C-alpha positions in Angstrom: 29.8 4.7 -5.9 33.1 6.1 -5.0 34.6 5.1 -8.4 32.3 7.5 -10.3 33.3 10.4 -8.0 37.0 9.8 -8.5 36.8 9.7 -12.3 35.0 13.1 -12.3 37.5 14.7 -9.9 40.5 13.6 -12.1 39.0 15.2 -15.3 40.9 18.1 -16.9 38.9 21.4 -16.8 38.5 21.4 -20.7 37.3 17.8 -20.9 33.7 18.8 -20.6 31.2 19.4 -23.5 31.9 22.1 -26.0 30.2 25.3 -24.8 30.2 27.1 -28.1 31.1 30.7 -29.0 31.9 32.4 -25.7 31.0 35.9 -27.1 27.7 35.0 -28.6 26.2 35.5 -32.0 25.7 39.3 -31.7 29.3 40.1 -30.9 30.5 37.9 -33.8 28.2 39.8 -36.2 29.5 43.1 -34.8 33.1 42.0 -35.3 32.4 40.9 -38.8 30.7 44.2 -39.6 33.7 46.1 -38.1 36.2 44.1 -40.2 34.2 44.7 -43.4 34.0 48.4 -42.6 37.8 48.6 -42.2 38.3 46.7 -45.5 35.9 49.2 -47.2 37.8 52.2 -45.8 41.1 50.7 -47.0 39.6 50.0 -50.5 38.2 53.5 -50.7 41.5 55.1 -49.6 43.3 53.1 -52.3 40.8 54.1 -54.9 40.5 57.8 -53.9 44.1 58.7 -53.1 45.7 56.3 -55.5 47.7 54.9 -52.6 49.5 51.6 -53.1 48.5 48.6 -51.0 51.9 46.9 -50.8 55.3 47.9 -49.7 56.8 47.3 -53.2 57.1 51.0 -54.2 60.6 52.5 -54.6 61.9 54.4 -51.6 62.2 58.1 -52.3 65.7 59.5 -52.5 66.3 62.4 -50.3 68.7 65.2 -51.1 71.2 66.2 -48.5 70.3 69.3 -46.5 72.0 72.5 -47.8 74.6 72.7 -45.1 75.7 69.1 -45.6 75.9 69.6 -49.3 77.9 72.8 -49.0 80.3 71.2 -46.5 80.9 68.3 -48.9 81.6 70.7 -51.8 84.0 72.7 -49.7 85.9 69.6 -48.6 86.1 68.4 -52.2 87.5 71.8 -53.2 90.1 71.8 -50.4 91.2 68.2 -51.1 91.7 68.7 -54.8 95.4 69.1 -55.6 96.2 72.0 -57.8 99.2 71.1 -59.8 101.2 73.8 -61.4 102.5 73.0 -64.8 
């Protein structure tokens, strides 16, 4: 009689029977519908905006702002040596 009580007390909390899906069938269906809706939005965006899915596109090259470009030109003009012949 005392042996059966001891074996039940030493059991780990997850040793019991499988209780199944904690959230239930309805929440699983709602989650699946949400995932499919997000995939549909992504596919529509790709089709309508001609936006790429991946990250393989070339990075755009940005021009220097005007003041940085002008300063670089002035520095190059100052640094050039003008040799008299």
